Every structure is written in C-alpha cells, then in structure tokens.
PDB file of N, H, CA, C and O in Angstrom:
ATOM      1  N   MET A   1     -34.996  71.083 100.620  1.00  0.00           N
ATOM      2  CA  MET A   1     -36.208  71.316  99.954  1.00  0.00           C
ATOM      3  C   MET A   1     -36.328  70.938  98.397  1.00  0.00           C
ATOM      4  O   MET A   1     -37.206  70.178  97.989  1.00  0.00           O
ATOM      5  N   GLN A   2     -35.255  71.609  97.463  1.00  0.00           N
ATOM      6  H   GLN A   2     -34.542  72.227  97.794  1.00  0.00           H
ATOM      7  CA  GLN A   2     -35.008  71.911  96.305  1.00  0.00           C
ATOM      8  C   GLN A   2     -34.782  70.576  95.849  1.00  0.00           C
ATOM      9  O   GLN A   2     -35.532  70.050  95.026  1.00  0.00           O
ATOM     10  N   ASP A   3     -33.437  69.794  96.514  1.00  0.00           N
ATOM     11  H   ASP A   3     -32.828  70.221  97.183  1.00  0.00           H
ATOM     12  CA  ASP A   3     -32.800  68.474  96.426  1.00  0.00           C
ATOM     13  C   ASP A   3     -34.219  67.379  96.370  1.00  0.00           C
ATOM     14  O   ASP A   3     -34.468  66.444  95.608  1.00  0.00           O
ATOM     15  N   GLU A   4     -34.748  67.777  97.166  1.00  0.00           N
ATOM     16  H   GLU A   4     -34.546  68.536  97.785  1.00  0.00           H
ATOM     17  CA  GLU A   4     -36.206  66.250  97.498  1.00  0.00           C
ATOM     18  C   GLU A   4     -37.009  66.444  96.366  1.00  0.00           C
ATOM     19  O   GLU A   4     -37.513  65.494  95.767  1.00  0.00           O
ATOM     20  N   PHE A   5     -37.182  67.766  95.989  1.00  0.00           N
ATOM     21  H   PHE A   5     -36.772  68.538  96.475  1.00  0.00           H
ATOM     22  CA  PHE A   5     -38.521  68.024  94.542  1.00  0.00           C
ATOM     23  C   PHE A   5     -37.719  67.178  93.632  1.00  0.00           C
ATOM     24  O   PHE A   5     -38.019  66.010  93.387  1.00  0.00           O
ATOM     25  N   LEU A   6     -36.512  67.897  93.049  1.00  0.00           N
ATOM     26  H   LEU A   6     -36.268  68.846  93.249  1.00  0.00           H
ATOM     27  CA  LEU A   6     -36.023  67.543  91.747  1.00  0.00           C
ATOM     28  C   LEU A   6     -35.585  65.499  91.742  1.00  0.00           C
ATOM     29  O   LEU A   6     -35.614  64.693  90.812  1.00  0.00           O
ATOM     30  N   LYS A   7     -35.279  65.347  93.007  1.00  0.00           N
ATOM     31  H   LYS A   7     -35.256  66.002  93.763  1.00  0.00           H
ATOM     32  CA  LYS A   7     -34.971  63.920  93.296  1.00  0.00           C
ATOM     33  C   LYS A   7     -36.271  63.132  92.732  1.00  0.00           C
ATOM     34  O   LYS A   7     -36.098  62.377  91.775  1.00  0.00           O
ATOM     35  N   GLU A   8     -37.408  63.261  93.219  1.00  0.00           N
ATOM     36  H   GLU A   8     -37.549  63.874  93.997  1.00  0.00           H
ATOM     37  CA  GLU A   8     -38.783  62.449  93.208  1.00  0.00           C
ATOM     38  C   GLU A   8     -39.119  62.939  91.806  1.00  0.00           C
ATOM     39  O   GLU A   8     -40.075  62.297  91.372  1.00  0.00           O
ATOM     40  N   LEU A   9     -38.594  64.010  90.794  1.00  0.00           N
ATOM     41  H   LEU A   9     -37.817  64.531  91.147  1.00  0.00           H
ATOM     42  CA  LEU A   9     -39.176  64.014  89.820  1.00  0.00           C
ATOM     43  C   LEU A   9     -38.345  63.371  88.837  1.00  0.00           C
ATOM     44  O   LEU A   9     -38.816  62.959  87.777  1.00  0.00           O
ATOM     45  N   VAL A  10     -36.892  63.246  89.200  1.00  0.00           N
ATOM     46  H   VAL A  10     -36.509  63.581  90.062  1.00  0.00           H
ATOM     47  CA  VAL A  10     -36.172  62.456  88.387  1.00  0.00           C
ATOM     48  C   VAL A  10     -36.615  60.977  88.174  1.00  0.00           C
ATOM     49  O   VAL A  10     -36.854  60.455  87.085  1.00  0.00           O
ATOM     50  N   GLN A  11     -36.690  60.349  89.495  1.00  0.00           N
ATOM     51  H   GLN A  11     -36.496  60.773  90.379  1.00  0.00           H
ATOM     52  CA  GLN A  11     -36.855  59.106  90.052  1.00  0.00           C
ATOM     53  C   GLN A  11     -38.395  58.617  89.479  1.00  0.00           C
ATOM     54  O   GLN A  11     -38.548  57.456  89.099  1.00  0.00           O
ATOM     55  N   SER A  12     -39.390  59.488  89.454  1.00  0.00           N
ATOM     56  H   SER A  12     -39.265  60.431  89.763  1.00  0.00           H
ATOM     57  CA  SER A  12     -40.537  59.046  88.954  1.00  0.00           C
ATOM     58  C   SER A  12     -40.578  59.282  87.046  1.00  0.00           C
ATOM     59  O   SER A  12     -41.512  58.994  86.298  1.00  0.00           O
ATOM     60  N   GLN A  13     -39.446  59.794  86.736  1.00  0.00           N
ATOM     61  H   GLN A  13     -38.688  60.028  87.344  1.00  0.00           H
ATOM     62  CA  GLN A  13     -39.581  60.191  85.454  1.00  0.00           C
ATOM     63  C   GLN A  13     -41.092  61.043  84.998  1.00  0.00           C
ATOM     64  O   GLN A  13     -41.831  60.915  84.022  1.00  0.00           O
ATOM     65  N   ALA A  14     -41.123  61.696  85.867  1.00  0.00           N
ATOM     66  H   ALA A  14     -40.523  61.799  86.660  1.00  0.00           H
ATOM     67  CA  ALA A  14     -42.371  62.827  85.467  1.00  0.00           C
ATOM     68  C   ALA A  14     -42.292  63.688  84.363  1.00  0.00           C
ATOM     69  O   ALA A  14     -41.119  63.932  84.079  1.00  0.00           O
ATOM     70  N   ASN A  15     -43.196  64.291  83.564  1.00  0.00           N
ATOM     71  H   ASN A  15     -44.149  64.093  83.794  1.00  0.00           H
ATOM     72  CA  ASN A  15     -43.234  65.350  82.655  1.00  0.00           C
ATOM     73  C   ASN A  15     -43.247  66.126  83.257  1.00  0.00           C
ATOM     74  O   ASN A  15     -43.766  65.875  84.345  1.00  0.00           O
ATOM     75  N   VAL A  16     -42.752  67.530  83.075  1.00  0.00           N
ATOM     76  H   VAL A  16     -42.330  67.734  82.192  1.00  0.00           H
ATOM     77  CA  VAL A  16     -42.876  68.694  83.742  1.00  0.00           C
ATOM     78  C   VAL A  16     -42.857  69.662  82.854  1.00  0.00           C
ATOM     79  O   VAL A  16     -42.379  69.499  81.731  1.00  0.00           O
ATOM     80  N   TYR A  17     -43.416  70.862  83.295  1.00  0.00           N
ATOM     81  H   TYR A  17     -43.803  70.995  84.207  1.00  0.00           H
ATOM     82  CA  TYR A  17     -43.136  72.159  82.374  1.00  0.00           C
ATOM     83  C   TYR A  17     -42.276  73.219  83.309  1.00  0.00           C
ATOM     84  O   TYR A  17     -42.657  73.636  84.403  1.00  0.00           O
ATOM     85  N   CYS A  18     -41.133  73.542  82.702  1.00  0.00           N
ATOM     86  H   CYS A  18     -40.824  73.203  81.813  1.00  0.00           H
ATOM     87  CA  CYS A  18     -39.958  74.426  83.398  1.00  0.00           C
ATOM     88  C   CYS A  18     -40.313  75.836  82.808  1.00  0.00           C
ATOM     89  O   CYS A  18     -40.331  76.069  81.599  1.00  0.00           O
ATOM     90  N   PHE A  19     -40.562  76.650  83.681  1.00  0.00           N
ATOM     91  H   PHE A  19     -40.547  76.461  84.663  1.00  0.00           H
ATOM     92  CA  PHE A  19     -40.606  77.975  83.303  1.00  0.00           C
ATOM     93  C   PHE A  19     -39.551  78.982  83.537  1.00  0.00           C
ATOM     94  O   PHE A  19     -39.280  79.367  84.674  1.00  0.00           O
ATOM     95  N   LEU A  20     -38.979  79.395  82.524  1.00  0.00           N
ATOM     96  H   LEU A  20     -39.199  79.081  81.600  1.00  0.00           H
ATOM     97  CA  LEU A  20     -37.686  80.604  82.731  1.00  0.00           C
ATOM     98  C   LEU A  20     -38.214  81.969  83.102  1.00  0.00           C
ATOM     99  O   LEU A  20     -39.358  82.386  82.921  1.00  0.00           O
ATOM    100  N   SER A  21     -37.317  82.517  83.583  1.00  0.00           N
ATOM    101  H   SER A  21     -36.388  82.178  83.730  1.00  0.00           H
ATOM    102  CA  SER A  21     -37.594  83.831  84.027  1.00  0.00           C
ATOM    103  C   SER A  21     -37.810  84.729  83.487  1.00  0.00           C
ATOM    104  O   SER A  21     -38.151  85.797  83.995  1.00  0.00           O
ATOM    105  N   ASN A  22     -37.613  84.431  81.973  1.00  0.00           N
ATOM    106  H   ASN A  22     -37.335  83.563  81.560  1.00  0.00           H
ATOM    107  CA  ASN A  22     -37.948  85.271  80.796  1.00  0.00           C
ATOM    108  C   ASN A  22     -39.171  85.020  80.225  1.00  0.00           C
ATOM    109  O   ASN A  22     -39.496  85.718  79.265  1.00  0.00           O
ATOM    110  N   GLY A  23     -40.021  84.042  80.675  1.00  0.00           N
ATOM    111  H   GLY A  23     -39.757  83.475  81.455  1.00  0.00           H
ATOM    112  CA  GLY A  23     -41.281  83.764  80.320  1.00  0.00           C
ATOM    113  C   GLY A  23     -41.742  82.616  79.348  1.00  0.00           C
ATOM    114  O   GLY A  23     -42.868  82.202  79.070  1.00  0.00           O
ATOM    115  N   ILE A  24     -40.399  82.218  78.897  1.00  0.00           N
ATOM    116  H   ILE A  24     -39.485  82.555  79.123  1.00  0.00           H
ATOM    117  CA  ILE A  24     -40.219  80.606  77.883  1.00  0.00           C
ATOM    118  C   ILE A  24     -40.503  79.379  78.973  1.00  0.00           C
ATOM    119  O   ILE A  24     -40.071  79.066  80.082  1.00  0.00           O
ATOM    120  N   LYS A  25     -41.465  78.870  78.034  1.00  0.00           N
ATOM    121  H   LYS A  25     -41.816  79.124  77.133  1.00  0.00           H
ATOM    122  CA  LYS A  25     -42.047  77.578  78.848  1.00  0.00           C
ATOM    123  C   LYS A  25     -41.308  76.127  77.972  1.00  0.00           C
ATOM    124  O   LYS A  25     -41.471  75.840  76.786  1.00  0.00           O
ATOM    125  N   LEU A  26     -40.556  75.455  78.906  1.00  0.00           N
ATOM    126  H   LEU A  26     -40.423  75.689  79.870  1.00  0.00           H
ATOM    127  CA  LEU A  26     -39.984  74.492  78.485  1.00  0.00           C
ATOM    128  C   LEU A  26     -40.995  72.958  78.714  1.00  0.00           C
ATOM    129  O   LEU A  26     -41.828  72.958  79.621  1.00  0.00           O
ATOM    130  N   GLU A  27     -40.878  72.101  78.100  1.00  0.00           N
ATOM    131  H   GLU A  27     -40.202  72.101  77.364  1.00  0.00           H
ATOM    132  CA  GLU A  27     -41.616  70.754  78.655  1.00  0.00           C
ATOM    133  C   GLU A  27     -40.767  69.725  78.553  1.00  0.00           C
ATOM    134  O   GLU A  27     -40.031  69.744  77.566  1.00  0.00           O
ATOM    135  N   GLY A  28     -40.633  68.548  79.540  1.00  0.00           N
ATOM    136  H   GLY A  28     -41.230  68.533  80.342  1.00  0.00           H
ATOM    137  CA  GLY A  28     -39.849  67.507  79.234  1.00  0.00           C
ATOM    138  C   GLY A  28     -39.764  66.740  80.555  1.00  0.00           C
ATOM    139  O   GLY A  28     -40.617  66.905  81.427  1.00  0.00           O
ATOM    140  N   GLN A  29     -38.714  65.885  80.701  1.00  0.00           N
ATOM    141  H   GLN A  29     -38.022  65.751  79.992  1.00  0.00           H
ATOM    142  CA  GLN A  29     -38.214  64.858  81.765  1.00  0.00           C
ATOM    143  C   GLN A  29     -36.939  65.702  82.403  1.00  0.00           C
ATOM    144  O   GLN A  29     -36.019  66.145  81.716  1.00  0.00           O
ATOM    145  N   ILE A  30     -37.036  65.828  83.658  1.00  0.00           N
ATOM    146  H   ILE A  30     -37.784  65.468  84.216  1.00  0.00           H
ATOM    147  CA  ILE A  30     -35.626  65.854  84.448  1.00  0.00           C
ATOM    148  C   ILE A  30     -35.074  64.813  84.238  1.00  0.00           C
ATOM    149  O   ILE A  30     -35.772  63.857  84.576  1.00  0.00           O
ATOM    150  N   THR A  31     -33.888  64.487  83.724  1.00  0.00           N
ATOM    151  H   THR A  31     -33.321  65.264  83.449  1.00  0.00           H
ATOM    152  CA  THR A  31     -33.017  63.186  83.869  1.00  0.00           C
ATOM    153  C   THR A  31     -31.824  63.622  84.696  1.00  0.00           C
ATOM    154  O   THR A  31     -31.312  62.645  85.245  1.00  0.00           O
ATOM    155  N   THR A  32     -31.325  64.552  84.917  1.00  0.00           N
ATOM    156  H   THR A  32     -31.740  65.345  84.472  1.00  0.00           H
ATOM    157  CA  THR A  32     -30.131  64.760  86.160  1.00  0.00           C
ATOM    158  C   THR A  32     -30.240  66.323  86.364  1.00  0.00           C
ATOM    159  O   THR A  32     -30.687  67.281  85.734  1.00  0.00           O
ATOM    160  N   TYR A  33     -29.546  66.070  87.677  1.00  0.00           N
ATOM    161  H   TYR A  33     -29.183  65.292  88.190  1.00  0.00           H
ATOM    162  CA  TYR A  33     -29.261  67.733  88.030  1.00  0.00           C
ATOM    163  C   TYR A  33     -28.151  67.873  89.136  1.00  0.00           C
ATOM    164  O   TYR A  33     -27.925  66.994  89.967  1.00  0.00           O
ATOM    165  N   ASP A  34     -27.444  69.144  89.052  1.00  0.00           N
ATOM    166  H   ASP A  34     -27.628  69.858  88.377  1.00  0.00           H
ATOM    167  CA  ASP A  34     -26.269  69.353  90.082  1.00  0.00           C
ATOM    168  C   ASP A  34     -26.763  70.496  90.738  1.00  0.00           C
ATOM    169  O   ASP A  34     -27.953  70.805  90.803  1.00  0.00           O
ATOM    170  N   GLN A  35     -25.791  71.130  91.234  1.00  0.00           N
ATOM    171  H   GLN A  35     -24.825  70.878  91.181  1.00  0.00           H
ATOM    172  CA  GLN A  35     -25.859  72.345  92.270  1.00  0.00           C
ATOM    173  C   GLN A  35     -26.438  73.604  91.454  1.00  0.00           C
ATOM    174  O   GLN A  35     -27.165  74.408  92.039  1.00  0.00           O
ATOM    175  N   PHE A  36     -26.133  73.757  90.195  1.00  0.00           N
ATOM    176  H   PHE A  36     -25.543  73.104  89.720  1.00  0.00           H
ATOM    177  CA  PHE A  36     -26.320  75.105  89.330  1.00  0.00           C
ATOM    178  C   PHE A  36     -27.288  74.466  87.999  1.00  0.00           C
ATOM    179  O   PHE A  36     -28.017  75.216  87.349  1.00  0.00           O
ATOM    180  N   SER A  37     -27.208  73.419  87.792  1.00  0.00           N
ATOM    181  H   SER A  37     -26.616  72.810  88.320  1.00  0.00           H
ATOM    182  CA  SER A  37     -28.090  73.066  86.421  1.00  0.00           C
ATOM    183  C   SER A  37     -28.722  71.930  86.291  1.00  0.00           C
ATOM    184  O   SER A  37     -28.433  70.947  86.973  1.00  0.00           O
ATOM    185  N   LEU A  38     -29.561  71.938  85.489  1.00  0.00           N
ATOM    186  H   LEU A  38     -29.796  72.737  84.935  1.00  0.00           H
ATOM    187  CA  LEU A  38     -30.722  70.425  85.351  1.00  0.00           C
ATOM    188  C   LEU A  38     -30.787  69.984  83.847  1.00  0.00           C
ATOM    189  O   LEU A  38     -30.819  70.913  83.040  1.00  0.00           O
ATOM    190  N   MET A  39     -30.807  68.866  83.409  1.00  0.00           N
ATOM    191  H   MET A  39     -30.781  68.111  84.065  1.00  0.00           H
ATOM    192  CA  MET A  39     -30.670  68.321  82.158  1.00  0.00           C
ATOM    193  C   MET A  39     -32.349  67.969  81.996  1.00  0.00           C
ATOM    194  O   MET A  39     -32.995  67.154  82.655  1.00  0.00           O
ATOM    195  N   LEU A  40     -32.831  68.872  80.882  1.00  0.00           N
ATOM    196  H   LEU A  40     -32.306  69.534  80.347  1.00  0.00           H
ATOM    197  CA  LEU A  40     -34.424  68.348  80.725  1.00  0.00           C
ATOM    198  C   LEU A  40     -34.303  67.885  79.271  1.00  0.00           C
ATOM    199  O   LEU A  40     -33.726  68.581  78.436  1.00  0.00           O
ATOM    200  N   THR A  41     -34.942  66.516  78.931  1.00  0.00           N
ATOM    201  H   THR A  41     -35.411  65.950  79.610  1.00  0.00           H
ATOM    202  CA  THR A  41     -35.076  65.575  77.919  1.00  0.00           C
ATOM    203  C   THR A  41     -36.368  65.657  77.241  1.00  0.00           C
ATOM    204  O   THR A  41     -37.314  65.092  77.789  1.00  0.00           O
ATOM    205  N   SER A  42     -36.596  66.384  75.931  1.00  0.00           N
ATOM    206  H   SER A  42     -35.827  66.843  75.486  1.00  0.00           H
ATOM    207  CA  SER A  42     -37.947  66.879  75.189  1.00  0.00           C
ATOM    208  C   SER A  42     -38.767  65.566  75.363  1.00  0.00           C
ATOM    209  O   SER A  42     -38.329  64.439  75.135  1.00  0.00           O
ATOM    210  N   SER A  43     -40.045  65.877  75.807  1.00  0.00           N
ATOM    211  H   SER A  43     -40.401  66.793  75.993  1.00  0.00           H
ATOM    212  CA  SER A  43     -41.144  64.804  75.747  1.00  0.00           C
ATOM    213  C   SER A  43     -41.701  64.893  74.417  1.00  0.00           C
ATOM    214  O   SER A  43     -42.474  63.957  74.212  1.00  0.00           O
ATOM    215  N   ARG A  44     -41.585  65.685  73.443  1.00  0.00           N
ATOM    216  H   ARG A  44     -40.957  66.445  73.611  1.00  0.00           H
ATOM    217  CA  ARG A  44     -42.003  65.993  71.989  1.00  0.00           C
ATOM    218  C   ARG A  44     -41.408  65.376  71.116  1.00  0.00           C
ATOM    219  O   ARG A  44     -40.216  65.259  71.398  1.00  0.00           O
ATOM    220  N   GLY A  45     -41.747  64.831  69.988  1.00  0.00           N
ATOM    221  H   GLY A  45     -42.715  64.925  69.759  1.00  0.00           H
ATOM    222  CA  GLY A  45     -40.767  64.234  69.040  1.00  0.00           C
ATOM    223  C   GLY A  45     -39.427  63.590  69.318  1.00  0.00           C
ATOM    224  O   GLY A  45     -39.226  62.896  70.315  1.00  0.00           O
ATOM    225  N   PRO A  46     -38.627  63.821  68.503  1.00  0.00           N
ATOM    226  CA  PRO A  46     -37.544  62.872  68.671  1.00  0.00           C
ATOM    227  C   PRO A  46     -36.394  63.555  69.921  1.00  0.00           C
ATOM    228  O   PRO A  46     -36.268  64.780  69.901  1.00  0.00           O
ATOM    229  N   ALA A  47     -35.771  62.938  70.734  1.00  0.00           N
ATOM    230  H   ALA A  47     -35.873  61.944  70.750  1.00  0.00           H
ATOM    231  CA  ALA A  47     -35.331  63.053  72.210  1.00  0.00           C
ATOM    232  C   ALA A  47     -34.438  64.218  71.805  1.00  0.00           C
ATOM    233  O   ALA A  47     -33.725  64.193  70.803  1.00  0.00           O
ATOM    234  N   SER A  48     -34.534  65.346  72.741  1.00  0.00           N
ATOM    235  H   SER A  48     -35.114  65.367  73.555  1.00  0.00           H
ATOM    236  CA  SER A  48     -33.540  66.113  72.402  1.00  0.00           C
ATOM    237  C   SER A  48     -33.128  66.693  73.875  1.00  0.00           C
ATOM    238  O   SER A  48     -34.043  66.654  74.698  1.00  0.00           O
ATOM    239  N   TYR A  49     -32.241  67.071  74.193  1.00  0.00           N
ATOM    240  H   TYR A  49     -31.498  67.103  73.525  1.00  0.00           H
ATOM    241  CA  TYR A  49     -31.692  67.324  75.444  1.00  0.00           C
ATOM    242  C   TYR A  49     -31.326  68.921  75.610  1.00  0.00           C
ATOM    243  O   TYR A  49     -30.894  69.585  74.668  1.00  0.00           O
ATOM    244  N   GLN A  50     -31.561  69.472  76.975  1.00  0.00           N
ATOM    245  H   GLN A  50     -31.912  68.932  77.740  1.00  0.00           H
ATOM    246  CA  GLN A  50     -31.558  70.795  77.135  1.00  0.00           C
ATOM    247  C   GLN A  50     -30.924  71.064  78.273  1.00  0.00           C
ATOM    248  O   GLN A  50     -31.541  70.692  79.272  1.00  0.00           O
ATOM    249  N   LEU A  51     -29.674  71.700  78.504  1.00  0.00           N
ATOM    250  H   LEU A  51     -29.174  72.002  77.693  1.00  0.00           H
ATOM    251  CA  LEU A  51     -29.151  72.042  79.742  1.00  0.00           C
ATOM    252  C   LEU A  51     -29.191  73.308  80.233  1.00  0.00           C
ATOM    253  O   LEU A  51     -28.490  74.172  79.709  1.00  0.00           O
ATOM    254  N   VAL A  52     -30.216  73.671  81.569  1.00  0.00           N
ATOM    255  H   VAL A  52     -30.786  72.969  81.995  1.00  0.00           H
ATOM    256  CA  VAL A  52     -30.945  74.519  81.790  1.00  0.00           C
ATOM    257  C   VAL A  52     -30.243  74.854  83.049  1.00  0.00           C
ATOM    258  O   VAL A  52     -29.966  73.986  83.876  1.00  0.00           O
ATOM    259  N   MET A  53     -29.943  76.151  83.208  1.00  0.00           N
ATOM    260  H   MET A  53     -30.169  76.856  82.536  1.00  0.00           H
ATOM    261  CA  MET A  53     -29.374  76.926  84.503  1.00  0.00           C
ATOM    262  C   MET A  53     -30.305  77.062  85.384  1.00  0.00           C
ATOM    263  O   MET A  53     -31.422  77.502  85.112  1.00  0.00           O
ATOM    264  N   LYS A  54     -29.909  76.670  86.610  1.00  0.00           N
ATOM    265  H   LYS A  54     -29.002  76.312  86.831  1.00  0.00           H
ATOM    266  CA  LYS A  54     -31.008  76.950  87.371  1.00  0.00           C
ATOM    267  C   LYS A  54     -31.284  78.324  87.956  1.00  0.00           C
ATOM    268  O   LYS A  54     -32.266  78.522  88.671  1.00  0.00           O
ATOM    269  N   ASN A  55     -30.436  79.242  87.655  1.00  0.00           N
ATOM    270  H   ASN A  55     -29.638  79.081  87.074  1.00  0.00           H
ATOM    271  CA  ASN A  55     -30.467  80.905  87.883  1.00  0.00           C
ATOM    272  C   ASN A  55     -31.568  81.238  86.806  1.00  0.00           C
ATOM    273  O   ASN A  55     -32.305  82.160  87.157  1.00  0.00           O
ATOM    274  N   ALA A  56     -31.832  80.710  85.615  1.00  0.00           N
ATOM    275  H   ALA A  56     -31.234  79.962  85.330  1.00  0.00           H
ATOM    276  CA  ALA A  56     -32.642  81.163  84.793  1.00  0.00           C
ATOM    277  C   ALA A  56     -34.200  80.557  85.016  1.00  0.00           C
ATOM    278  O   ALA A  56     -35.189  80.919  84.379  1.00  0.00           O
ATOM    279  N   ILE A  57     -34.174  79.762  85.852  1.00  0.00           N
ATOM    280  H   ILE A  57     -33.371  79.467  86.370  1.00  0.00           H
ATOM    281  CA  ILE A  57     -35.651  79.087  85.994  1.00  0.00           C
ATOM    282  C   ILE A  57     -36.487  79.956  87.167  1.00  0.00           C
ATOM    283  O   ILE A  57     -35.984  80.479  88.161  1.00  0.00           O
ATOM    284  N   SER A  58     -38.019  79.966  86.745  1.00  0.00           N
ATOM    285  H   SER A  58     -38.429  79.541  85.938  1.00  0.00           H
ATOM    286  CA  SER A  58     -38.562  80.561  87.432  1.00  0.00           C
ATOM    287  C   SER A  58     -39.385  79.811  88.437  1.00  0.00           C
ATOM    288  O   SER A  58     -39.539  80.176  89.603  1.00  0.00           O
ATOM    289  N   THR A  59     -40.054  78.418  87.734  1.00  0.00           N
ATOM    290  H   THR A  59     -39.929  78.122  86.787  1.00  0.00           H
ATOM    291  CA  THR A  59     -40.905  77.685  88.403  1.00  0.00           C
ATOM    292  C   THR A  59     -40.862  76.157  87.683  1.00  0.00           C
ATOM    293  O   THR A  59     -40.719  76.095  86.462  1.00  0.00           O
ATOM    294  N   ILE A  60     -40.962  75.201  88.310  1.00  0.00           N
ATOM    295  H   ILE A  60     -41.078  75.252  89.302  1.00  0.00           H
ATOM    296  CA  ILE A  60     -41.110  74.019  87.979  1.00  0.00           C
ATOM    297  C   ILE A  60     -42.622  73.296  88.293  1.00  0.00           C
ATOM    298  O   ILE A  60     -43.176  73.302  89.392  1.00  0.00           O
ATOM    299  N   VAL A  61     -43.101  72.726  87.155  1.00  0.00           N
ATOM    300  H   VAL A  61     -42.651  72.722  86.262  1.00  0.00           H
ATOM    301  CA  VAL A  61     -44.719  72.228  87.402  1.00  0.00           C
ATOM    302  C   VAL A  61     -44.502  70.981  87.074  1.00  0.00           C
ATOM    303  O   VAL A  61     -43.862  70.872  86.028  1.00  0.00           O
ATOM    304  N   PRO A  62     -44.874  69.749  87.711  1.00  0.00           N
ATOM    305  CA  PRO A  62     -45.147  68.574  87.294  1.00  0.00           C
ATOM    306  C   PRO A  62     -46.356  68.579  86.771  1.00  0.00           C
ATOM    307  O   PRO A  62     -47.271  69.208  87.302  1.00  0.00           O
ATOM    308  N   GLN A  63     -46.533  67.782  85.516  1.00  0.00           N
ATOM    309  H   GLN A  63     -45.790  67.271  85.084  1.00  0.00           H
ATOM    310  CA  GLN A  63     -47.472  67.749  84.570  1.00  0.00           C
ATOM    311  C   GLN A  63     -48.586  66.734  85.518  1.00  0.00           C
ATOM    312  O   GLN A  63     -48.259  65.972  86.428  1.00  0.00           O
ATOM    313  N   ARG A  64     -49.831  66.966  85.047  1.00  0.00           N
ATOM    314  H   ARG A  64     -50.097  67.585  84.308  1.00  0.00           H
ATOM    315  CA  ARG A  64     -50.686  65.782  85.876  1.00  0.00           C
ATOM    316  C   ARG A  64     -51.136  65.097  84.689  1.00  0.00           C
ATOM    317  O   ARG A  64     -51.354  65.721  83.651  1.00  0.00           O
ATOM    318  N   GLU A  65     -51.292  63.813  84.785  1.00  0.00           N
ATOM    319  H   GLU A  65     -51.115  63.306  85.628  1.00  0.00           H
ATOM    320  CA  GLU A  65     -51.788  62.849  83.660  1.00  0.00           C
ATOM    321  C   GLU A  65     -53.379  63.095  83.488  1.00  0.00           C
ATOM    322  O   GLU A  65     -54.204  63.172  84.398  1.00  0.00           O
ATOM    323  N   GLY A  66     -53.610  63.201  82.060  1.00  0.00           N
ATOM    324  H   GLY A  66     -52.940  63.138  81.321  1.00  0.00           H
ATOM    325  CA  GLY A  66     -54.804  63.471  81.127  1.00  0.00           C
ATOM    326  C   GLY A  66     -55.452  64.579  81.825  1.00  0.00           C
ATOM    327  O   GLY A  66     -56.679  64.586  81.925  1.00  0.00           O
ATOM    328  N   ALA A  67     -54.760  65.486  82.301  1.00  0.00           N
ATOM    329  H   ALA A  67     -53.764  65.481  82.220  1.00  0.00           H
ATOM    330  CA  ALA A  67     -55.239  67.187  82.330  1.00  0.00           C
ATOM    331  C   ALA A  67     -54.581  67.955  81.261  1.00  0.00           C
ATOM    332  O   ALA A  67     -53.452  67.710  80.836  1.00  0.00           O
ATOM    333  N   ALA A  68     -55.428  68.989  80.814  1.00  0.00           N
ATOM    334  H   ALA A  68     -56.346  69.188  81.159  1.00  0.00           H
ATOM    335  CA  ALA A  68     -54.696  69.722  80.174  1.00  0.00           C
ATOM    336  C   ALA A  68     -54.040  71.088  80.706  1.00  0.00           C
ATOM    337  O   ALA A  68     -54.611  71.849  81.487  1.00  0.00           O
ATOM    338  N   PRO A  69     -52.858  71.271  80.213  1.00  0.00           N
ATOM    339  CA  PRO A  69     -52.348  72.508  80.794  1.00  0.00           C
ATOM    340  C   PRO A  69     -52.943  73.710  81.066  1.00  0.00           C
ATOM    341  O   PRO A  69     -53.457  74.320  80.128  1.00  0.00           O
ATOM    342  N   HIS A  70     -52.978  74.284  82.453  1.00  0.00           N
ATOM    343  H   HIS A  70     -52.560  73.788  83.215  1.00  0.00           H
ATOM    344  CA  HIS A  70     -53.788  75.608  82.650  1.00  0.00           C
ATOM    345  C   HIS A  70     -53.287  76.788  81.679  1.00  0.00           C
ATOM    346  O   HIS A  70     -52.175  76.736  81.153  1.00  0.00           O
ATOM    347  N   LYS A  71     -54.043  77.694  81.507  1.00  0.00           N
ATOM    348  H   LYS A  71     -54.946  77.737  81.935  1.00  0.00           H
ATOM    349  CA  LYS A  71     -53.401  79.109  80.852  1.00  0.00           C
ATOM    350  C   LYS A  71     -53.446  79.975  82.115  1.00  0.00           C
ATOM    351  O   LYS A  71     -54.389  80.222  82.867  1.00  0.00           O
ATOM    352  N   THR A  72     -52.214  80.352  82.136  1.00  0.00           N
ATOM    353  H   THR A  72     -51.449  80.152  81.524  1.00  0.00           H
ATOM    354  CA  THR A  72     -52.031  81.643  83.245  1.00  0.00           C
ATOM    355  C   THR A  72     -51.678  83.197  82.489  1.00  0.00           C
ATOM    356  O   THR A  72     -51.183  83.531  81.413  1.00  0.00           O
ATOM    357  N   PHE A  73     -52.209  83.901  83.651  1.00  0.00           N
ATOM    358  H   PHE A  73     -52.611  83.629  84.526  1.00  0.00           H
ATOM    359  CA  PHE A  73     -52.384  85.471  82.611  1.00  0.00           C
ATOM    360  C   PHE A  73     -51.467  86.270  83.859  1.00  0.00           C
ATOM    361  O   PHE A  73     -51.207  87.470  83.762  1.00  0.00           O
TER     362      PHE A  73
END
C-alpha cells in the first residue's frame, strides 16, 4: 500500500504536506523514495531538497488544488 501511494505521488508530481512525528510540517513534492527514506523538494522559493527518514514521518497528505490547508487541533 505504501509503495503504491508514494509511486502515485511521485508520478503525478503532487505537492504534499509531510507531517513529522515531532509535529513539524514540511511542504513539497516527493521526487524519489526507497525502503527507509524519501526525498522532498521544496515547493516554495528556490528549490531545496530534504532527505526525510520514513521513521520520522507521521502523515503524508496530498495538497488539493485551489484549497486552503485545513487547520488541525
């Protein structure tokens, strides 16, 4: 299930919110992934890359076109 989900996000070049288990929210596109990590490219400002370890990720949410992000409490 995880591989299918990530593969679709990479192929569609979808912008995502990546919530880490410590509460930090990252934004960008997943450009590649492997068994233990994924590469997140920033969707804001100049291109920057972040290697994110999967064990640090809580949730990945695709951003919807034209929709404002929902606040969570």
